[in-house]
C-alpha positions in Angstrom: 8.2 -10.2 5.9 10.5 -7.2 6.6 13.1 -8.5 4.1 10.5 -8.9 1.4 9.0 -5.5 2.1 12.4 -3.8 2.1 13.4 -5.5 -1.2 10.1 -4.5 -2.9 10.5 -0.9 -1.7 14.1 -0.8 -2.8 13.2 -1.9 -6.3 10.2 0.4 -6.5 12.2 3.5 -5.5 15.1 2.5 -7.8 12.6 2.3 -10.7 11.4 5.9 -10.0 15.0 7.4 -9.8 15.1 8.2 -13.5 13.2 11.5 -12.9 11.4 11.2 -16.2 8.0 11.4 -14.6 6.4 12.4 -11.4 5.5 9.5 -9.1 3.6 9.3 -5.9 4.0 6.2 -3.7 1.4 5.3 -1.1 1.8 2.5 1.4 -1.0 0.4 3.0 -0.7 -2.7 5.2 -3.6 -5.2 5.7 -4.0 -8.5 7.5 -6.3 -11.3 6.5 -7.0 -13.6 9.5 -10.0 -15.8 10.1 -11.7 -14.3 7.1 -11.5 -10.8 8.6 -9.6 -8.0 6.8 -7.9 -5.5 9.2 -5.9 -2.4 8.4 -2.6 -2.6 10.2 -2.0 1.2 10.0 -5.3 2.2 11.7 -6.5 -1.1 13.3 -9.9 -0.8 11.4 -11.5 -4.3 11.1 -14.0 -5.8 8.6 -12.7 -3.9 5.6 -14.8 -4.4 2.5 -13.6 -5.6 -0.9 -15.4 -4.5 -4.0 -14.8 -4.8 -7.8 -14.3 -1.4 -9.5 -14.6 -1.0 -13.3 -15.5 1.6 -15.7 -14.3 5.0 -17.0 -12.6 5.9 -13.7 -8.9 5.6 -12.9 -9.4 2.5 -10.8 -10.1 -0.9 -12.4 -9.9 -4.1 -10.4 -10.3 -5.0 -6.7 -10.6 -2.1 -4.2 -10.1 -2.4 -0.5 -12.4 0.1 1.1 -11.4 1.5 4.5 -7.7 0.8 4.4 -5.5 3.7 5.4 -2.9 4.9 2.9 0.2 6.9 3.7 2.1 8.9 1.2 5.8 8.2 1.4 8.7 10.2 0.0 11.5 7.6 0.6 12.1 4.0 1.2 13.1 4.5 4.8 9.9 6.5 5.5 7.9 3.7 4.0 9.6 1.1 6.2 9.1 3.3 9.3 5.4 3.7 8.5 5.0 -0.1 8.1 6.5 -1.0 11.5 3.5 -2.3 13.4 
C-alpha cells in the first residue's frame, strides 16, 4: 500500500506544481473490515456513509466522522498516513 500511496501523492503534487491555481490537499485514511468503517487517523469506528446531492459543493458519497489533515507536501502527507 505504501508504494501505491506514494505514487498517487507524487502525481497529485506534480499536477499542482503549475501554480496556475490555488490548491488545498487533505488526506484521510479509512479501513473497511468486517463491515465496519474505521478512521485510521483517529481510531473512530462505525463511520457513516451518506449520499449528498444538491446545490452544495459536495455531490456523491460522504464519509461522516473521518478525520482530514491538510497537507502542504508529499512527504508531510506520507508522514501523516503512517499508522
